[in-house]
Every structure is written in structure tokens, then in C-alpha cells.
C-alpha positions in Angstrom: -2.1 -11.9 11.5 -0.3 -14.8 11.2 1.6 -17.2 13.0 5.2 -17.1 14.7 7.6 -19.4 13.0 8.6 -20.8 16.4 6.2 -21.3 19.2 8.2 -20.1 22.0 8.9 -16.3 21.7 9.7 -13.2 23.8 6.8 -11.3 25.0 8.7 -7.9 23.7 6.9 -4.9 23.3 8.2 -3.0 20.5 7.9 0.8 19.9 5.6 2.0 17.5 6.6 2.3 14.0 10.2 1.0 14.2 10.5 -1.2 11.3 9.7 2.3 9.3 12.4 4.9 11.3 14.8 2.2 11.5 15.4 2.0 7.9 15.2 5.5 7.5 18.1 6.1 9.5 19.7 2.9 8.3 19.4 4.6 5.0 21.4 8.2 6.4 24.0 6.0 7.8 24.7 4.2 4.8 24.5 7.2 2.4 27.1 9.1 4.6 29.4 6.0 4.8 29.3 5.8 1.1 29.9 9.1 0.7 26.4 10.2 -1.2 25.4 12.6 1.7 27.2 15.1 4.0 26.5 14.1 7.6 24.5 16.7 9.3 26.4 18.4 12.2 22.8 19.9 13.7 21.7 17.1 16.4 18.2 18.9 16.2 17.8 18.7 12.5 18.9 15.5 12.4 16.5 14.1 15.7 13.6 15.8 13.6 14.3 14.0 10.4 14.4 10.5 12.4 11.2 11.3 14.2 9.2 13.4 12.2 5.7 13.1 13.3 3.8 13.1 10.0 5.4 9.6 8.9 6.9 8.3 12.2 4.4 5.6 12.8 4.2 4.0 9.2 6.1 5.5 6.7 6.4 7.1 4.3 9.9 5.7 4.4 12.0 9.1 3.6 15.7 9.7 2.5 17.8 11.9 3.9 18.3 13.6 0.6 15.1 14.7 0.3 13.9 15.7 3.5 17.2 16.7 5.8 17.8 19.7 3.6 14.0 20.6 4.0 14.9 21.5 7.7 17.3 23.9 6.6 14.7 25.8 4.4 12.9 28.8 6.2 9.2 27.9 6.5 6.7 30.3 5.1 3.1 29.9 4.1 1.9 28.8 1.0 -1.4 28.7 0.2 -1.7 26.5 -2.7 0.5 24.1 -0.9 -1.6 24.2 2.2 -5.0 23.3 -0.2 -3.1 20.4 -1.6 -2.0 19.2 1.7 -5.7 19.0 3.2 -7.0 17.8 -0.4 -4.9 14.9 0.7 -5.5 14.5 4.0 -9.4 14.1 3.0 -8.6 11.8 0.2 -6.8 9.9 2.9 -9.5 10.2 5.3 -11.8 9.2 3.0 -9.7 5.9 1.8 -9.4 5.0 5.5 -12.9 5.5 6.8 -15.2 5.0 4.2 -13.4 2.1 2.5 -11.0 0.7 4.6 -12.9 0.4 7.6 -16.2 -0.7 5.6 -14.4 -3.5 4.0 -12.8 -4.9 7.0 -16.3 -5.1 9.0 -16.7 -7.6 5.8 -13.5 -9.2 5.6 -13.2 -9.8 9.3 -16.3 -11.3 9.4 -15.4 -13.8 6.4 -12.0 -14.4 7.6 -13.1 -14.8 10.9 -15.6 -17.7 10.2 -14.2 -18.9 6.4 -15.4 -22.7 7.6 -18.9 -21.5 7.4 -19.2 -20.0 4.1 -19.0 -20.7 0.2 -16.3 -20.5 -2.4 -17.5 -17.4 -3.9 -18.3 -16.0 -0.1 -14.6 -16.5 0.7 -13.4 -14.9 -2.6 -15.6 -11.7 -1.9 -13.8 -11.6 1.5 -10.2 -11.6 -0.3 -11.3 -8.8 -2.6 -12.6 -7.0 0.7 -9.7 -6.9 2.5 -7.5 -6.3 -0.9 -9.3 -3.0 -0.6 -9.2 -2.5 3.2 -5.4 -3.1 3.0 -4.9 -0.5 0.1 -7.6 2.2 1.5 -5.6 2.0 4.9 -2.3 2.3 4.3 -2.4 4.1 1.5 -4.8 6.3 3.4 -2.4 7.2 6.1 0.5 7.5 3.4 -1.8 10.6 1.9 -2.7 11.8 5.7 1.1 12.1 6.0 2.0 13.4 2.8 -0.5 16.3 3.1 -0.1 16.7 7.0 3.5 17.4 5.8 2.4 19.7 3.2 0.6 22.1 6.3 4.1 22.7 7.4 5.6 22.9 4.1 7.6 19.7 3.6 7.1 17.5 0.4 7.5 14.0 0.9 7.7 10.9 -1.8 5.1 9.6 -3.0 4.0 6.1 -1.8 1.6 4.8 -3.7 0.7 5.3 -7.5 -2.5 3.6 -8.1 -1.4 -0.2 -7.8 -4.4 -2.0 -8.8 -4.0 -0.3 -12.0 -1.3 -2.0 -12.8 -0.8 -4.7 -16.1 2.0 -6.9 -14.5 3.6 -7.7 -10.8 6.4 -5.8 -11.4 4.7 -2.4 -12.3 2.4 -3.3 -9.0 5.6 -3.0 -6.7 6.7 0.0 -8.7 3.4 1.2 -7.3 2.9 0.1 -4.2 4.5 1.6 -0.8 7.2 2.7 -3.4 9.0 4.0 -0.5 9.8 0.5 0.8 10.2 -1.1 -2.7 13.4 1.3 -3.6 14.8 0.9 -0.2 15.2 -2.5 -0.6 16.1 -2.1 -4.1 19.1 0.4 -3.2 20.2 -1.1 -0.4 19.6 -4.6 -0.6 19.0 -5.7 -4.7 21.7 -3.3 -6.0 24.3 -4.0 -3.6 23.6 -8.1 -3.8 24.8 -7.7 -7.5 21.4 -6.3 -8.9 20.8 -7.7 -12.3 24.4 -7.6 -13.5 25.0 -11.3 -13.4 22.5 -12.2 -15.8 19.4 -14.3 -15.1 20.2 -16.1 -12.7 21.6 -13.4 -10.2 18.4 -11.3 -11.0 16.1 -14.4 -10.1 18.3 -15.1 -7.1 18.5 -11.2 -6.1 14.7 -11.1 -5.9 13.9 -13.8 -4.1 16.3 -12.2 -1.0 14.4 -9.0 -1.4 10.9 -10.4 -1.0 11.6 -13.2 1.5 13.2 -10.3 3.3 10.3 -7.7 2.9 8.1 -10.2 4.4 10.2 -10.7 7.4 10.1 -6.7 7.9 6.1 -7.3 8.1 6.7 -10.2 10.9 8.3 -13.3 11.5 5.7 -15.1 10.7 5.0 -18.5 8.2 2.4 -16.4 6.2 4.4 -13.2 5.6 7.2 -15.1 4.4 4.9 -17.2 2.0 3.1 -13.8 1.1 7.1 -12.9 -0.1 7.8 -15.8 -1.6 4.6 -15.6 -3.8 5.0 -12.3 -5.2 8.9 -13.4 -6.0 7.2 -16.3 -7.9 4.4 -14.1 -9.6 8.3 -12.1 -10.9 9.6 -15.2 -12.1 8.0 -15.1 -15.7 8.9 -11.3 -16.1 12.5 -12.1 -15.4 13.3 -15.2 -17.4 11.6 -13.0 -20.1 13.2 -9.8 -19.5 9.6 -8.1 -19.3 9.8 -6.7 -15.9 10.3 -3.0 -17.3 7.4 -3.7 -20.0 5.2 -1.1 -18.2 6.8 2.0 -17.1 4.1 4.4 -18.6 0.6 5.1 -16.9 -2.1 3.1 -17.9 -4.8 4.1 -20.7 -2.0 7.6 -20.7 -3.6 9.5 -23.5 -7.1 7.6 -23.1 -10.5 7.4 -20.8 -10.6 3.4 -20.9 -7.8 0.9 -21.2 -7.3 -1.2 -24.0 -8.9 -4.7 -24.1 -5.0 -6.0 -23.3 -4.8 -3.5 -20.8 -8.1 -4.2 -19.0 -7.3 -8.0 -19.3 -3.6 -7.3 -17.9 -5.0 -5.3 -15.0 -7.5 -8.3 -14.0 -4.9 -10.9 -14.0 -2.7 -8.7 -12.0 -5.2 -7.9 -9.5 -6.2 -11.4 -9.1 -2.7 -12.5 -8.7 -2.5 -9.8 -5.7 -6.0 -11.0 -4.1 -4.4 -14.5 -3.9 -1.1 -13.4 -2.4 -3.3 -11.2 0.0 -4.7 -14.0 1.4 -1.6 -15.5 3.2 -0.9 -11.5 4.3 -4.2 -11.7 6.2 -4.5 -15.1 7.3 -4.5 -16.6 11.2 -1.8 -19.0 9.9 -0.7 -21.1 7.4 -3.4 -23.7 7.9 -5.5 -21.3 8.0 -4.8 -19.4 4.2 -4.2 -22.9 2.6 -7.9 -24.1 4.3 -9.4 -21.0 3.1 -7.9 -21.6 -1.0 -9.3 -25.1 -0.4 -12.6 -23.7 0.5 -12.8 -21.6 -2.6 -11.8 -24.2 -4.9 -13.9 -26.9 -3.3 -17.2 -25.5 -1.6 -20.1 -24.4 -3.6 -17.9 -21.9 -5.7 -21.0 -20.3 -7.9 -23.6 -20.4 -4.6 -24.5 -16.5 -4.5 -22.6 -14.9 -1.5 -24.6 -15.6 1.8 -23.2 -14.0 5.2 -24.0 -12.0 7.9 -24.3 -8.2 6.7 -25.4 -8.5 2.7 -26.6 -4.7 3.4 -23.5 -3.5 4.3 -21.5 -5.8 1.8 -23.7 -4.0 -0.9 -23.0 -0.7 0.1 -19.4 -1.3 0.6 -18.9 -2.6 -3.0 -21.0 0.7 -4.6 -18.4 2.8 -2.6 -15.3 0.6 -3.7 -16.8 1.2 -7.3 -17.3 4.7 -7.0 -13.9 4.8 -5.3 -12.3 3.0 -8.2 -13.8 5.7 -10.9 -12.5 8.8 -9.1 -9.0 6.3 -9.2 -9.3 6.0 -12.6 -10.2 9.5 -13.2 -6.7 10.9 -11.2 -4.6 8.1 -12.0 -2.2 10.4 -13.7 -2.2 12.6 -10.4 0.0 12.4 -7.4 -3.5 11.3 -5.5 -6.9 11.0 -7.0 -8.5 14.3 -6.2 -5.7 16.4 -7.0 -6.3 18.4 -10.0 -10.2 18.1 -9.1 -10.2 22.2 -8.5 -9.1 22.4 -12.4 -10.7 19.4 -14.0 -14.7 20.6 -12.6 -16.3 24.0 -12.6 -16.7 24.8 -8.8 -20.2 23.5 -8.3 -19.4 20.7 -9.0 -16.1 20.3 -7.4 -18.0 21.6 -4.1 -20.5 19.1 -4.7 -17.5 16.6 -4.7 -15.8 17.9 -1.9 -18.9 17.9 0.5 -20.1 14.5 -0.5 -16.9 13.1 0.3 -16.7 15.0 4.0 -19.9 13.8 4.2 -19.7 10.1 3.5 -16.5 10.6 5.9 -18.3 11.6 8.8 -21.5 9.1 8.2 -19.2 5.8 8.3 -17.2 7.2 11.2 -18.3 4.7 14.2 -16.0 2.1 15.9 -12.5 3.1 15.3 -10.4 0.5 13.5 -6.4 0.8 14.0 -4.5 1.4 10.8 -2.7 -2.1 9.9 0.6 -1.1 9.3 0.7 0.1 13.2 2.0 -3.1 13.8 5.2 -3.3 11.6 
């Protein structure tokens, strides 16, 4: 994914997950320097903090203030914590194998042969990638957090149902939370945050999103993706509406209001558009992809190899959205499954998830964020 900024580059093999544990170590160093944290005198504990295996290669990016003290706590088996951990691992595997990997097959086919397809098919491809990257990345986070629970550690929530967001500011409070808050605390606030008025907010927002693009890779596609998200922020910043939606959508209701429904749909559409740049091979590919959407038989019924697989995946995604919506108030979607449903129904759902994981477990798809 992405085109290098320079055609001449160094062929350097970097350790897997270097971006994650570099940021994790940086946060420790900065907090110690600013006297927000006492430096640990135990080298083994520090090494364990930096190289904690569940979240080493793809996050969440943990703060020393949360994770370090847990290494000093006596470890005892907690049945409830272990059950929660297993449920979160199960849900993470479902996201990765059933949602992300199935979506990837369709998204890859459409993106790799975008010149051959109609506009409506390309929209479908972008939507499939939107669920691929969510299922892939949040699925890994769930597996990491669940595995940590089995060992008695509590990691921070990294995704909070971001596709139910009502504006782009809410989306970024819910997407890759550990990275978003890292940039907020160690870049946005030191640059002045919002203290200098509207211009300062606009400037600092652009800076953190451009840096976020670079964090994903020195590729123009990632830079444009970051800049586009910064542009999405502008109306909210100028109107001082970037903190409007801090509560859970439809908090005390089963369904969103008509206003919330359209807000969610609009925000989702913006993120789908931005993901096109993230997924495209290069800038030319991204713009050609978008140009085709608006100029080539948009209203033609989507036709491509694997229509049957696409329909099955759409049904899976729709079911996934329903489960996520029901569990949107929790740390992860099936967290309170044992409380909400009676035992027979609960175990039918559990075994259905397990069956789906084994049924769709096929060709291995690497986690997307392993490359960062």
C-alpha cells in the first residue's frame, strides 16, 4: 500500500512493530523527563513493559502509568477476568477471520482491477476495505487485550465502535484510541493545543494528522489520507463543534434518531473516501479509482468475479454490525453476552461464532498493521 515519496530509497528491513514500541518507550521517557512518572529501577520490569508480547507488534500503545505498576502486582488466577479475556479473544478472531479476511478477498479483487469495474462496484470495494481494516486492526487489539487479561493484565480499550460516530472528531476519539491520545498528549498539547484560538487549533490539527500519515509510512497515499482527515476536522474546529458528540450514540434507545442516522451515514462516507487513499497502490491509483466512481456507469449493478462470496460477506458484515450495535455500550461487543441472554441463547451465539471462525479459516491473511 502506498507509493514512496522518493523513487530512490534504502532497502532497510525494520523490526516488526517498531512504530508501536518506539512510541510506547517514548511516552515513558517523556513522562519521566517531565516528572509525571518515577523511573523504574528494575531493568527486567522495564524490559517486560517495552516487549510485552500480546501488544508488541501492533498495539495498543500502552502508557507506563497504566502498564508498569501491573508488573509489580502479585499474579493470581481470576476466573471472571479469564472468561472475559477468552470472550474478547474469540470476538477478535471473528473480526479478523470472518469479517476482515473475507472482506479482503473482495476488496483486493476490486482495487487490483479497478479499471475493469463500474463506479458502483468501486464504491463496494471501498466499503469492503473499510470493514477489512476495522476487523483486522480492532480484531488484533481485541486478541491482545484478551490475551493480556488471561495473564492478569488490563490494557486500555483501543477501539470503541468508531463506525457509529456522528462526526469525524468522535470517530478519532473511537478509532485507534491509544495512538490518537498519544498524539494528543505528546504532540498536540505541547504545540499549544487549543489555547491559541482557532488558528492554533487548525494548525496543530493539521500537524498531528500529517505526522500520523508519516507514522503509517513515508508514502504520499498516507500523507493525503492524513491531510484529508484534517480537512474533515475544519468545519468542526471553526464552529467549535469538535466536542459535540462525547456521549454514546442512542445511549438510552434501541435505535438512533433520524438525525443521528444521517450523521453516522455521512461520517461513515467520509471515512470510506479517506480509506481509498490508504488502500491505493499510489496517488495516481487513488485518483483514478475516485474518478471512475463518478464517471463510469455508477448506477450499473456491481459485477465482478466472486459475486456470491461478496453477497455472503455482506450478510456477515450486516450481522456483525447488528452485534456491534447491541454491544456498543461495552468494552467489546460480546462483553455482556452472558448477562443479556439466557444460557441456551448465549451458547448458541458462542458456538455460532466459533463455527464461523473455523468455517472461514482458510488462506492466511497477515494483519495489516504488522507493517507499521
